N, C-alpha and C positions, 0 to 999 in steps of 0.2 A: 399513644409514646410507638413512634414508630420503631422496630428493633429492628436491629442491624447486628448481622458476623463480619468478620472482620477478618480474616488471613493473606498474616502479615510476620513474617518469622526476622525482622530486623524489629527490634524492643523502641529503640529510638523512635523514628517511622512508626510503629501501630500508636505510641502515645498518642504522638502528633496529631498521626491520622484521629484518632478517637476524642482527647479535646479540640479539634474544628465539627465533628462529628458532632459535638454532643452539647455545643453554644448553639447547634439549627435544632436541638429540640431532637434527634436521635437518643434512641438506649443503644448500646455499642458490647456485645461481646466478642472478647478479641480472641483470637486463635493461632498458632506460633507453628500450625499441625494441619497438614492435608486431616489423616486419621482423626486428630483433637477438634472439628471443624466439622465433620461429617457425625462425630458423636452428637456433637451441639447439634443441628441439624434435627437432627431423628427428634435429642429428651424438649426441644424449645417449637416456636413459629416465630420464622422470621419474615419480615416482609421483604429486604433484599438480603444479597450473597456482595460482599467487595472481596478480590481476592488479588493476591502480591502478584504480577508479574517476573516476580527475580528472586519467586522460593530454592530456596537455599536445602534445603532439612525437608528427610520425606517425599511424600508423593508430591512429583510435578502439578504444574499449575491446569495437564495437561487429565492428565489423569485424574485430578480431584474436582475438575468440573463433569468429565463422564460421571466419575460416581456418586455426584452429588445429579447430577437431571435421572438416572437410575433411582432414585429412591421415592417411591413413587407421589409423597406428599408435599415435595417441591418443585412442580411437574408448573406448578403458572409462579411460579421463588425468581422475577431476577437474576442473574449475576451478572457481574460486575467484573472484569478482570481491568486493573491500572498499572500503569506500566512505565517508571517515572524515569521514562531517558527518551529523547528525541529516536523521532525512528521510529516502521514498527519494529518488532520482535521477531524473529525469525519462522515463530513456530504457534505468527496469529492467524494461516488459518486454522488449523491445530486445534487451536484452542476456541474458533471458532462451533469448527466439530461436534467440537466434545459439549455442543450445548451454551457458554459463554454466551448471553443476549448481543454482550456490549464491550468492548473491550479501547480505554479512553487511556493516550499516550499523552505522557509530559507530565511534567514536576507542578504545577497549576489544581495547585486544590481549585479553586474552584472552579474549575473547566468539570471534576470529578463532583462535582456538589452537583450541578446544575446535569449531569447525563445521571444521578441519582435519583432526583426528585422526578426525572424525567420517566424513568422507569420505572419508579412506586407511581407512577400516572396512570402509564399503561395499562401497570402488575391491577391495578385498581378498577380500572374500566375490562377489562379479560376479566377478574376476578364478579365484576356485576353479569355481565354475560355467561358465565358459567351457574352463578345461583338462578340465575333466570332458565336457563335451563333445566336445570335437576326440578325447578318446582314446575314448570310445566308436565317432566316426566312422573314427579311426584303424584299430579293431581288427578282422580279419576276419570275416567272415559266414561263421558259420557251417551249418547246418542242423540244426533239434532233438536228433535222431538222432549229431551227434557231440562234441554237449557233452558233456564230463568229457573227450574222450579227444588223446591228446598229437597236435597235426600235424605235421610236419616244418613249419624254414625254410623249404626246397624248394618247399613248398605254397604257401607266399600267396601271394594275387592281389598283392599290393603291394610291389613290391621297397622295397631303403632308398631309394633313390633319387627311385621315386616318396615314399616318407613324408616324406621329405625335402621334398616340393614340398608337402603340401598341408601341414606346415606354414609353409611359405611363404607359401602362400593363405591357412593362417590369418588369423597375420601379418597379411596383407598390403599386407608393407612395402616400397619399393622398389628394385630390383638398380641403383640409382645414382641420382648428383642433381649435377647443375654450377648454380650461377647465373653464370647471362651478359648481357653490359651488352645497353642500347638498340642497336647495330653486331651484334650474335651476336659477341664476344668470351669467352670462357670467364676470369671473376676464378676464382673456385674447383669443384675439383671432390672430391668424397667419396671414399673408397674403390674402393667401387664401382664406379664409370662410366672413374678408371683404369685396371678390373683391363676395362674394355667395352670402351674408345674405345683405350690407350695409357701408357704411363705417364708420361706429363708432358702434358697437358691444355691448360693453364694458361694463357693470355695467345695462345691459338691461336681460326683461327674459323669458325663451325658449317660452314662451309660447306667446309672443308678436314677437318676430323676426318671428314665422311660424306659424303661427295661425291655427288653427284650426284641423292641420294632430295630432295627440297625441305625438310629438317629447319629449316635458317634459314627459306625464308618464311614455314612455321608458327607459327613462336616466332614471328617480327616478324611475325606478322597478330596475335595478341595480347599484346593493347591492357590491354583490363581485365577482363573477367572471362578468369575459369583455359575453357580449352581442352586435349581432353581428345582420346584413340583413332587419335591419329598412327602409324600404323603402315610399320616400314621394317624391313633388315636389314643386318646388322652383316657384313659377308666373310669368308670365313674367311681365320686367319691364323695363323704361326707359331703352336705347339703350342696352337692352337683353335679348333673349327670355327666353323661360320657362326649366328651367333646371329642368332633371329629377337624384335625389336623393338616394344612401341609407347612414346609418350611423351606425354607431360600439362605444360602448358608454364601456372606460373602467375607472371604478371606478378606484383609486388606494388611501392602506391606509394610513393610518392616525397617529401619532408618537407617539407610548407607550407615558405614564401618562403624556399627552398631549390635553386640553382638546379641541385643534382643530379638526372641525367638515371635514371629508370625503373628497372630493375633485374631482370628473371626466374628464377624460378627450374626448368630442365626437372628432371624423374624418369622414368627410365625403368623400364622393364618383364621381364622375360622373357614372351613372350609362349607359345610355346612350353612352359612349362613350370611357365605359371598354366593352359595350356591340358587341360594333365597331372593337373594334382592336382582341377580342375573334373572334370573325368570321370571318376576315382576317386571323389567325391564324388559326382557324380549331381546338384553341384551347380547353379546358372546365379548371373545380377545381378540382379542386384531389380528385378522389372520393375513400370510401370504399374499399378495398381488399373483393372483389367475398367469399373469404372464411370468414366475419365477417359479411355480408348480414344475412346469418341464427338465427344464435347464440343474434345479432342486436333482429331481426324481435320475437325472440322466448323471449326477455326483455321485449318489446315495447307490445307483448298480456301477458305477466305478468302483466303488470300498469296497460292497459289501460284496464282492466274490469271493467263491471257495480258491485262488491260486492266492488271496491277503493273508490267510489264516498263515502266520509265518511257522513254517521249523518243517527240518526235514527228516529226524525221526521215523517212525515206520508206525505211531500210533494218528501221528500226525498226517501222511501219504494216507492213513487207512481213512480219518473221518474226512479227507475234502475229496476223497473214492463215493465214501456213502454221501457226500451232500447233494454228489450233482448226481446221484441216486433218483434221492429223491424229494429234489423240485419239482420235478414233473406233474406231484404226486397231490393230491391235497387229504389227506389220513395224520389225524393227528402226533406230532412228532416227540418223543421226553431228550430229554438234553441232561446226564449225569453229569459234577460235577462240583469237587466246591467254590465259592465265592473264589472267583478273581479270574479262574479261567478264563474268560471266553463265552459266557451261557448265554447274553445278549448279548452277542455278536454272532454267535452261531444264525441263532433264528433268526434273526435282520438281515444275514447273506441267505438265510430258507428266503425270507420275503423278497427279497428284491432280486433276486436271481432266482428266486421261480414262475410261476405261473397267474400268483396274483394280484389283484389290478388294482384292490383297497388300500384301506388304513393298515397300519400297524400303531400295534397299540400294544403296551405293555401295566399291568400289573401288578404290586409288589402284595403279598398276600399275609409278608408276615408284619402285629402291630396294629391289625386297622379288627374292629371288631364284627365279629359272622354279619349283624345289622349295616353294616356300613359297604361289607366283603356285597353281601348283597345286592347292593341298590348298585353299587356301582357297575357290576357282574350285569344282570339280567336288567338296570332299570326297573321303574317303577309308574301303575300309573294316576293319574289325576283321583281318585280314588283312594289311592290305600292309605288315608288316616293322619298321613305328617301334613297336610296342611300345600300339599304345592296347588299350582295353580290349569298347572296342564300336564301332560306325562312327557315323563323321564323318560332319553334311552339311556340305556347299560352299554356299557364298551362295548356286550354283543351287537348288538341296534348297527355303535357304530365303528366299526370294524368291516360294516359288510363287502364281501366282495375282498378281504382281507386278512387279516390274520390276526387273533390275541396272547398273548404271552403272557403265561402266568405264568413269575418263578417263587420259587419255593410252592410248591402247590398243594408240601406236605402238612404245612397246619393251612387246605383248607377244610373248615367244618363237615360235619361227615352227612347235612341237612345240603350243602348248597353244593357236595361232592357230590349227592345222587342225582340235584339236577343237572347238574353239569353230563353225568351220567347216558340222561335221557336226553338230552339235546345232541350228542355225539351220536342214541341211538337212532333220536330221533330229525334231526338238525330244524327240531322249529322250540320255542319255548318263550313259558307266555310270562308279561313282567309283572315284576311283586307289585297284589292288587286286582289284580286281569283276571279274565279268564280269556280272555281271547288269544289262539299261540299265533305266533308267528314265524315265521318259513327265514333261517337267515343260513349266507353262504360262507360258513369263515372257518379258517381254520385253526385248532385252537394244539398251539405250539408250551410245552410246558415240561418244566426243571424240578431240579430238586437239589441238594445237599447228602436227601439223609438214603440210605438202603427202602427199600418199598419191600420186599421182605416181608420181612421181619414188622412192620408198618399193618398189611396184610394180617400177616401171624396174627398180629394184637388188636384185631378193628382197628385199628385206626387209624384205616384211607380201606378206599372199598374193594374187593379183588376188582370183581368188572374193569371196575376204573383204570385201576391198573393195569390191566390187561391191552384194553382199548387202547392206552399211551403208548404201551410195550412192544408192541406194534411194528416200529422205528426207535431206538436207541443212540442216543447220538452218548458216549462217554467222550469225557473231558479230563485226557492226567494232568495230575499236578505240577508246575514246574521241575518242581523237587526230583519227580521223576524220568525229568527229560534235557538233562540237564545238558544233553548235544546240541538244544536248541538253541541255546542261551547268546551265541557268537553271534543267529543269526535275525535274533529275539533287537540283543544290545545295535545292534548295527541298527537293523528297524527303527528302533526309537530312537536310538542319539539324529539322524536322520531327521526326523519330528520334529524333537523338541531342542536341537544342537545349530541344527542349518545354520537357522534364520540371526545369531543369537554368533554365529562364526567358533560351533566348540567342535572339531571335526573330528579329534579323538578320542580314547579313552588311556592315561598312561597304565604302564604292565601292573600297576602297583594297582588301583585302584579297583583293575580288571581282576586281579585276584583275590579282596573285597567280593565284589557282585559277585564269582564266581560260589567262595566259597559262603556265601550265606543264605541260608533254608530258604526261604522266601513262599512264608503263611499264607501272602496274601495273591502271590501267585501272580502273577502276569496284570494284574491292576493293581498291582505294591511295584513289579518294576521297573511302571510307567511313571507313578509320581516321584518313586524317588529320584529316578532319571529329572523329569520340570526338575524339580526341589534342586539339584544339584546344576543344572546347564543356568536354570535362573540368577543361584550362590557364585557361579566362576566367572559369567560376567559382571559380575558385584566389586571383586575380583578380580579382573580384568587381564582373567588368561591369555595363555597362548593361547588358545584354542585348543587345552590340553585340559583334560579334567581332571582334575586330584582328586588322590584319595579326602584332601583338607576340602572337598566339593561337596560331600556324598553325606548326608541325614545322618544324623548322631549315630545311631545304630548298624550304617556299617560303620560309619567312625570308631567307635569301641572293639567291633570286631575285628577291624582292624590290629591294633595294640592286642588285641588277645593270640592271634597269630606268628604260629614263629618265625621265626628270620626265614626269608629266601634269600640269601647272599648270591647263591650261583645260581643260573636261573638258565634252563633251560631252552636256549631258539632255532631258530626253524631256519636255515637261508631261503632269501624270496626265490620263488620262481619265476626267470625272468617274463615266464607263459604265459602264467597267468593273466584273466585281463581284472584291471584295478575296479575298486567298487563292485563283484563279482564273490559267488557263496556257492562252492560245491557241495554235500552230502557226505559225509564221515572227515570233514575238518572240527571237530565240535575241540569246543576248550577243557582245557584241563587244569586244575590251577595251579601244573605246578610251569603252563606256556602262554602263562598273562602274556596279551597283544595289546595293541591298539584294536581301535570300532572304528566303523565308519570307511575311509577308505582301507580297503577286505581286499586284501589281507595287510595287514601293516605293519611290520618285524624293525626294529628297530636294529641300526647294524652294527655289524658282527665285530665282534673286540676282541681279542686275542687271547681274554678267562672268559670267552663264554662257553659250553658246549651244546656241542650240534646233535643229529642225530645218523651224523658222519660221524662223528669221531667217533676212534675206540671204548669198547669199557676197560679204564686202567685207572690203579690208583699212582701211577708216575705222573698220567698225564694230569688227571686232576691235583697230586699234589703241587705240579705247573702252572696250571693254569692259578691258583691259590696263590702261590707267590707273583705273577703275575697283576693281578687281582688288587692284593697287599699292598707293591709298588706305584701303583695307579694309583688308590686311596690316599699314599701322603704325600705320591706328588713325590717319586723316585728316591727322599733317602729311605735304603739300606737301615742303617739301626733302629729308622720308626718301625719298619713294615716287618722287622725281627721284634720288635716288643709289642708289634700286633698282633705278632705272629703265636706273641711266647716264644719268639726261640733264639738258644744264645747265641752269642754276635761269629762266634767260630760256627757253632751247627747254621747258620743263616748265609754263611761265605762258601760253605760247604754244600751246601744246593745249590746256591747259586752255578755257581761252578759247573755243577753237575749237571746241569737240563741247559747252559752255558746261556745265563740271563746276563748281560753284560751289567 
């Protein structure tokens, strides 16, 4: 029976369409929001997907089509969007760009049934051609003289395990899936995830399921766009060996007008099995067209420049100067700093602004087994004993004439530290299982959040390797240690995430909270918080101003804990300063919240505001307190006296004293 997924948020229309399709021998599954349709599409196999063009709740039709097309196993499934009104919808072009196969306009159900039947026939034909092509790839290669002769099963190049891996690669299905909440707690796990992580992962946190590899941070940082390519290893346990996995995170958008926290889908894929299949088929991931490489490289060189490292503090000025000095060299570099301080950005700046012409490759050394790390970095020969059919290059080979960035190098095992030191000393290395050394020109950049001196004294890190890397050292300060840069960073990040959404300014109250926050995850956390806040402000229809209620929950809670700040010092706007500029030395202080992006964005001076030009005087402050109270109660003197906890006669005496009418 043909199984059809129907996404329709109008219950009446959904029942009518289900009844009509069921009478045509279709098995129909209904979904009322896009997020639920995505879950159904990943859990079940559907011959076609029908989506209403008038979705009013959750993800809109364009975003739903785009996310469905991003699921590998749905590549050949036709998606039909139906619009039960006369005339083309305004978003018809975007619907096709998002991946829809057809747009059916009008309220006539026979027309929709005809288009569905046609789409199913075309899909079946494409599936037949795909299966034939797959069988052609899976068939053993023979020389012309071998055609027509029998071949024993033991003589084939592809084993049964490799044939299974080829089929897995062709289908592109994930090996496991989790649905997690905003805190990283598992809400749902499919059968594959249960097999990988344990029988009952529901209700547990990612940090306890896969400890020490950084998966929970990778999932947390995926706020709006899909994040791919997180590499980690699952240690061996009873009845199962070590598994090398890659993770992809797909954030789900919460319904508008609800307090529901956003959820995320985490997809796991077996990296080793797919690598074997790719080698057997001699296929590679789709690459960027050659004509696009030049413009992309130019864009990268424009983005990754020393001048783009924001901040006017002494530490940031010294960092930019040191980067300029290190760019013409090819010596190894060590970057010290806490997670989120921009270590990878500094490494990319060295690469794209330097003299290297090859690729920039990045490897996290956390959560990966020593065996996998050795294969990743140094590659392996065909005689290494792991069943591979060809020599496999390591990252050192792939980064020829370029740069290899090793994140958290202190997690590298001692034997691999020794091999890396030998490469830095001689410039050559041999693949695992091979005795033939190969000379390579690769610049090594390493980073760590730990102090190397104690590690070398305890024998956890090679002293010679530390000395080699320490020839050039960049130390990145945490954001809490350079609060004077916060104003410029906020302006830059708000322009990046808020300009297209119409968010041009941060309210003084919100700015005060942002300044008081400790930023344990540094600039990366600042970017994540501002991106989420801008998205929330747009949903709530803000007037271009980011307010406290738009900030993430952690900052809203901090706002409630801060003492009240009624009289806020305000500086007068200097008309000679150019809008959109920022000069060194005008850092933000908790007592001076200001708007951001149109820098400096000061609010209008009010009678009760305290300015830098005002003298330090209790009488002046008392007068301004009276003016503020009268403004709050709209000029009602008795209400102002009650607000200030003054008697009626005392209130009138003070008003007369200060000449307040």
